[in-house]
N, C-alpha and C positions, 0 to 999 in steps of 0.2 A: 504494499499500500504505500501511497506516496501523496505528495503535494505538487500543485502545478500553479504557475502564475505567468504573467506576461503582459504585453501591450501591443498596440497596433497604431500607426498614424503618429507617432513620436518623432520630433525633429531633433534627435540626438546624434553626436558624431559617434564613432565606433567605441571610443573609450567611454563615453557617457552612458551609451546603451548598455554595455557590459557592466558597468557599476550599478546602474538601476536594476538590471535583471538580478545580479548577485544580491542586492539588497532585498528584493522581493522574496528569492528562494531562501535566504537565511532566515526570514520570519517564520518559514514553514519547517524548520529544521526538526521540530518533534514528529511531523508527518513522515519524514525520511532521513534518519540520522546516518544512514550508511554511505550515501553519495550524493554529490550535488552536480548540476549541469546547467548550462545556457546555451542557447543557439540565438544568434542575432543576425539581422540583415538591415544594417543602418539605412541603406539606399531606400528600402520600402518602409522603414520605420517599425519593423516588427521584431519582436524577442519572445522567445520561449524560455521559461525557466522550470527547473524541476529538482525536487528532493525525493531521494529514492530510499524506501524500506525494501530490501531485497528479500523476495519471497520465492520467486521462480527464476531460475538461471541466475545464480549469484555472481557470475562472472561479469566481465566488462562488456560482454555481447549484449548484456540486458540493460546497459546504461541508457539514459535519456537526458535531453531531448534525442529522439532517434530519427534518423533519416531513412526513407524507405529504399529498398534495394533499386528501385527505378530512379531515384533522386527526386521525384515529384513531391512527395510529402514529408513534413517534419511534424512529430507529435510529442507533446508532453502528456502523460497519461497517468491517471490515478484509478487504480482499480484491478480488477481480475476478469478475464474472460474464461469461464470454466470449461468451455467446450473447444479450447484452443487446439487441443490435440487433433480432435476430429477435423477441425477446419484446416489444420496444418497438413493432415493427410490428403484432404480433397485438393488443396492448393498445390501440393507437390505433384500430384497426377496432372496439374494443369501447367506444370513446368517451373513453378517458383522454387528457388533455392534458399535455404536458411543458414545463416551463420551459427546461431545459438539455439537455445530452445525456450526463449522468453514468449509470453503470450502477445507482448507489445509487437515483436517482429511479426506475429501472426495477424494482428489487428492492422498492420500497414499493408501488408500483402493482401489481405482480404478487401481493403478499401482500393487498392490498385487494381485488382481483378474485377470487383464487381461494382465499384463506386460507393460513395459514403453511406447513404441511407439503405440500400440494399444489404450492405455488409453489416451495418448495425443491427438490422432486424435478424440477422443469423447469430448475433452474439448473445450468449446466455451468461450474464455476469452482472457486476455492479462496476460502474465506471463514471467518471467525468474526465473529458480530456480536451485539449485545445490541439487542433490540426491545421497547419498551414499549408496551402496548396500553392507550391511555388510557380506553376504553370499558370494557374487561373489567377494568382494574386488574391486569393480569398482565405480568410480565416473562419473556421468553424469550430464552435463549442458544442459539446455534445454532453448530454447527462442521461443516465440510465433510466430504464421505464419507470422504476418505483421511487426513485429519488434517494438511494442509499448513499450515494457519494454527492458532494456539494460542489456548486460552482457560482461564484459572485462576478458581476460585471457592471461596468458603468464608465463614465467619462470624467477624467481629469483634464480640464481645458479641452483641446481637440483630440486628445489621445484616448483610444479605448483600452480600458484596463481590466484584467481579469484575474481571478485567483480561487484556490480552494477555499481559502478563508480570508476574511476582510483584513486581518493583521498584515498580510503581504501587501494588499492595496493601500493600506495606510503609509506604508514606506514610499510610495511613489511621490516625487516631488510635485509640490502644489496641492496635494490632497486636502480637501476642505472637509473636516468632520462636523458637519452640520446634520443634526438630528432631522429625520423625516418624522413629523409629527403624526402623519396618519399611520405610518408603520408603527409608531409608539402607541397609538390608540388600539391598533390591532393586537399588538403585544399585550397590552394591559386586559383585553379581553381574554385572549387564549393562553397567555403564559409563554408564547413563542411568537416570532414574527413570521406570518405565514407567507409562503411563495406566492406570487413572484416579488413581494416586498422585501426590502432590506432596510436597516435602521438608518442608513445614511442617506440623505438627499441625493438623487442622481444615480443611485445604485439598486440593483435588483438581483434576485436569484434566478438562475436558469430553472425553469420548471421541470419536473420529471418528464422523461420521454420526449425531450425536445432537442432540436438543433438550431442554433443561431448561427447565421452565415452572413459575413460582410467583408467587403473590400476595402482597401486602405482609404480610397477616397470617401468611404461611407463611415469612417471611423469616429466622427463627431456626431454622428446621428444613426445609431445602430437600428436595424429593422426588428419587427417583433419576431419571437421565436416560432418555429414551426414543428408541430408534433409529428412523430414518426410512430408513436404508440400512445394510445389514449385509454386510460382506465375506465373512463365513462363509457367508450365504445366497446371495451372488453366485456363490461358488466352487460350492456345491452345485448352483445352477441351471445354471451353465456345464457342469458334469459330466454333468447329466441331460440337456442339450440341446447335444450336442457339435456342432461345425461340420462340415457334410456338404460335400464337394466335393474338388476336386483340391488338391494343394499349390500349384500355381501360382494357382489362384483365392484360396486363403488368403493367399498373399503379396501379391496384388493388393488384397485387402480390407484387409490391415493398412497396406499402402502409403497407401491412399486415407483410412483412418482417421487415421493419424499426420500425413498431409499436412493433414487439416482441422484436427486438433488444434494443430499448429504454426501454421498460418495464423491461426486465432482468437485465438492468443496473441501475435501480432504486431500487434495493434491497440493504439495508444497515441498519446498527444498530446504525448510527449516522447521523447528518443533512446533507442534499443533495441539491444541487442547479445545476445551469448551466451558462455558458458563453452565452451572448446574444450580437451580433453585430447588429443585424437586416438584415443580409444577408440571402441568401437562406438556407445555411447549419445549421447555429445555430438556425434559426427560425423553421426550420422543426424538429429539435431535441426538442426545447422546446414546440412547439405545440403538439407533441406526448406525451411528459412528462405530459403536463396539461390533455391531454386525459385520462391518466392513474392514475392521482391524484385528491383525494377529496379536496384537499387544494390547496391554490394558490402556484405554483412552485417559488422557490427563483431564481432570475435571476440577473446577474451582468454585468455591462458595465463600461468600462472606457472611459470618455468623454476628449477631448483635447480642450484646449483654442486656438489651431490652427485650424482655420476652414476647412482647407482642408484635415485634418486628423481626423475630429471629426465625429464618427458615433453614437454618444449617442442619438441625436434627432430620428434617424431611429429606434434604439433599443426600445427607450421609447414608440413610437407609437405601435411596435409590442407587448411589454409588456402590454400596456393599452388594446389593443384588446383581447389578450389572458387572461388577468386577472391576471398576475403573481405578486408576491410580489418582485418589482423590486428596485434594488440598483444601483445607478450610482455615480461615482466619477470623478469629473473633475480635472485632473492633470496639472500643470504648467510644462512649461519647464524644471525648476528647479526640480520638482519631478521626472521628467524622467531622467534628467542628474544624479541625485543622484544614480541611478541605475548602471550606468556605472561602477563604483568602484566594484560592486558586481559581474560583469559578469565573469571575470577569475576564481572566486571561485565557482559560479554556474555551468559553463560550464568548467569542467576540462580538457577538450581538447579546442583548439582554435575553436570558433564557430562565424560566421559573418553574420547571418541573423539579420538585425536590428530591426526586429519585436519582437525579444527576449526581448525588453524592455517593450513595452506595454503587452506582454504576462505575464511577471513577475508581471506587476502592476496589471492586472486583477485578477491573481492568488492571489495575497496578499489581494486584496479586497474581494474576495470570501471566503478566509480562515478566514477572521474575523467574518464569519456567519456559515460556513459549513465546512464539513471535506471531502466531495466528491462534484466533479463538473462535469457535463457532458459537452462535447465539440463537436462542428461540424466538426472536422477536418476529412478530407478523401474525402469529396464530390467532390472537384475539381478534384483529380486524377482519382477517378472512373467514373465520368459522364461528364468530359470534360469541367471543369469550368475555366481553365486559359486562359488568352488571347492568349497565344502561341497556344492553341488547335484550336482556331478560325482563327488567323491571320496567323500562321505558313503556313498551307496548301495553304491559298490564296496567300501569297508572293511567296511561291515556284512555285505555277502554273503559276503566272504572269511573273516570272523572268526566268524559265527554258528554255523558247524559245530563250533567248538572248545568244549570244556566251559568253564564259567564261571572254574574255577580255572586253566586254560591261558590264557585271555584275560587274567586278572589278572596272571599271570606274564609274559605278552608285553608287557602295559603297562608293568609295572615295569622290564623290561629295556630298552625303548625309552626310557623316561623316565630311565633311569640316565645315558644318555648326554646331556651338557649341550647346550642349544640351539645355543651357538656352536660347539661341535664338530660337530654335524650340519652347520651352515652350512658350515664349512671343507671338510667331506668333500664336500658337493654342488658346491661351487665347483670342486674338483678334478676332479670328474666332469663338470661342465657342458659342455665341448666334445663329449663323447660322448653327451649326452642330447638326446632330441628336443625341439624348441622348446616345446611345450605343457608339458613336465616341468620347465621352468626357472622355478621361483617364487621369490618373494622371501621371506626369512626361513624356509627350509624346516624348520630346527630347532624353531621355534615351532608350525608346522603339524603336524610329527611329534609333538610332545608333545600337541597338542590331540586328534589322532586316538587317540593311545595311551590317553589318559584316557577317551574316549568309548567304545571297544570294550568297556569293562567293563559296559556297561549293555545290557540286554535290550529295555526298552520303547522305542520310537522318540522319544517325547517326551523321556525322560530322555536319549537319545543326543543329540537335537538341543540340549536345554538345556545339557548339559555342553560340546557343541562350541562353543557360543556364548557361554559364561560367561567372565568375567575372574577373580573368585574363585569357586571351585567350591563353597566352604562358607563363605558370607558370615555365617552365624549364629556361626561361631567368631571372627570378626573384630570384628563390631558388638557392643558391650557392652550387655546388657540386652534383648536380642531373644531370645524363646524359640523362635519358629518364623517361617519367611519367609512372606509374603503369597502368596496365589495369583497367578499371572502368565498373561499371555494365551497362554502357550506350551500351556497346558491346554485350548485350544479343542478341541471335538469334531471329530473327522475323519470327513468323509463316507465311507461304506462303499466307494464307488468307488475311493478312493485310500488304503484302509488298507494295501495292500501296496505302495505306491509312495512310498518314503521322499522322494525328490526333490520331489515334488508337495506331500507334507506340510510339507516345510521351507520351500516357497515361500509356503504358506498362513500358516505362522507367522511368516515374515518380514513379510508383508503386514500381519498384526495387531500385531505388536509391534516388530520391529526398524526397519521403515520408518518409522512415525510418531514412535517413541521416540528413535531415533537419527539417521537419514539426514535427515528432515525438520526435526527440532529443529535439527541443525547447519546446515542451509541456511538457516532462518528467521532464526535468531539472528545468524549471520554476515553476512548479506546486510542484514539490518534494522539491524544494528549500525553500518552506514555509510550507511543511507537508501537502499539498493538494493532494488528489487522483483525477486524470482527467480521465474520462472515454470517449471512442469515439465509440458511436454505429454504426456510418456510416462505421466502419472498422471491424464490425462483419464479420467473414470470410465468412459467408452465403451471406452476402450483396456483398461482393467483387465477390464471385463466380457467384452471380445472374447477376451483372452489366456486366460481360464478356460474358454473354450469349445474352445480349441485342443487336440488330441490332444498327449499328452506328447512324442511323438517329433517333433513340429514346434518344440519349444523344446530338448530335449536329444537330440543325435545324434552317434554316432562320437566320444564323450568329449569333446563340446564343447557348451556351452550357448548360448543365444540363436540357435538355427539359423534360425528364421523371420526374425528382426531382422537377421541377417547377409544373408539372401537380399535383403531389402528394401534394404539399404544397397549390395549389389552393382549396383544400378540407378544409383548416383550416384558411387561411388567405387571405385577398383581395390582389390581385396582385400589387395594388397601393402602399401598404405598404412596399414591398421588391424590386420592380422593378427599379433598378438603375445600373449605371455601376459599375463593379468591382473595388474595390479600394484597397483590402488588409488591413493589420493591421499594419500601418506604423507609422513614425515619420519624421519630417523635418530634417533629419540628415545632409543633405547638408549644410542647413543654420547654424546648430549647430557647425559643423566642422570649418565653415568660422567665427563662433562667439564665443559663451561660451566655447566650447571644444577646440578652436584653440591652447592655451597654452598647455594644456594636450596632444594633438596631436603632437605638435612640440617638446615636451620633449621625446615622445615614438619614433618619426621618426627622431630624430636628426641623422646627418651623424656619429658622433663618436659613438653613441651607436649602430647603425645598423652595423658599421664596427666592434666594439668590439663584439657583439653578434655572427656575422658570418653566420647568415642564409640567409638574404635577401640583395640583391644587393643595396648598399646605393645609388648609382647614379640613378638607375631607380626608387627606392621608392622616392627619393628626387624630381625627375622630375615629377612624378606622383601627388605628393602632391601639387607641384606649379601649375599644371595643373588644379588640382581640386579647389584650391584657386582662380583661374582665371575663373572658370566656364566651363573648357573645357572638364572635365570628371565628372561622377557622384560620389557619395561616395563609390560605391561597392569595387572598388580596394583597395582604402584608407582604408576602414573599415576592409578589410581582414587583411591588414598589421598591423594596429593598435590592432585588437583583437589577433593577434599573439603575438606581443610585449608585450601587457599588460598581456597575460597569462604567456609568458616567464618570465617576472618580478615577477609574483606572485608565479610561482612554480619553 
């Protein structure tokens, strides 16, 4: 895995172009500590810069930026094409010769042979790359279908500048670090800046499944990206061509597909392992890895001294059953608190999913032994694994018969009881509740549901259910209206009455790339670890949307078919427990050891001086949190923005 950066249309001489390119790649050293390289052509004002984390072909034959055998293309590439061996064999029969065995060389040969977009459509992998076509004088930026790997771009003066992370763009001479308030408003709602927005004025993220192509003469005004793969189109195609066959045949097909996705992601010339929480997704990945491995798979788990947040015991039982070489590390609250100071540097946009902390810790643990780690991310979005997929439709069905005024009254009544009071009530009732009804932070979930029942429109219902700040315009100074978000994506008629399926589509379009994959990429790359996500193989995504809804959601549980696959490898008793997520006791920390840090960042004087967030509203929310009236989400959003602002 690597970091890429560069520019187009810059008026530098050869020495200056080299210095600027080297400065950009140096800012990405954490993404590629093994090697660095630049390629410049001052005559056309183009430069590509690269930091390499050597995974496949550790020799200099895999160095980048790499020039194609034809001499036409130059690439700086971040990612892996997992089917590169099959493509290499096909290209060899067509007369291509290869110096080494890197997937980068195959990527270039494929583009030479078939053209850019036809070649991309053949790639099975995760990638974000910059390709300079020397014959056509065109620069192409490309991002993988799901959005696993990042790419930012924008203008500094007349130059077009791009990079895997904004920290490289900030090194470009003349960069203006002006905050985009519409992006800030979206961040305050979601806890992340959704693509195509970026936190800086004039900059954007390349959306998943897109290509951006421009010539040097267009560098001051880049065109819109063009999609080569669309999640919305895949969903529609899957619904129009549903899977036909028995349930057992569907289970067998998914087992085979997941097995191949995992196997292809185990190819590496460096040590490899996997994150293991003991839940369905990570256990499925590890079970299939062990199936394909003649030696014990290396697995890694973070344990917590906070019992309510500790998954290590579950993971340990799974590891013992599968026979993995298991490493677990119990972290103290102080271990986790020490990560807080690193967050603004790791996430060089504001980012407020608090599970970013344990994700970084488990990545750092894995990196002490391996260079590549497989992860179970993606199963919830594809197979209906979130609580909202189960409870959202039920809540909506049970409340829609009520007049709007009655729903508002019920909402107000439920929210009049503080979250911590609801938590205590549920704790008292817990011994008498069924296992699946025992959820963490029930008070927070009740408040979310209570707000959402006010809305008739499914998109508004989902947006409210997943929002941190429900009215971000009220807290961000100088914003008149919020930008359009991906939640507004059109819904295929076939699922217009199926709220669970609609929410899975919106998750795939927005929450997955914006939150889950951003968190995984920055946390893992922050310690120079490549994280691979086999459940997000595009073939698995396409298959999941051909499945009838009742193969995902059944009997009040999600991921039905994934559970059936896992039944073949692990006893149900080892993994069957309520969904908890990857969390930390942030509410308690903000009222305890993090209180002074938070008070400083959220002081009225600082907020007023910064001029982005309304001091009165932020201070009121902070006070409510200290008294247990609201959860940490809104406060953490504000804190992560202010900490980011201070750092950058």
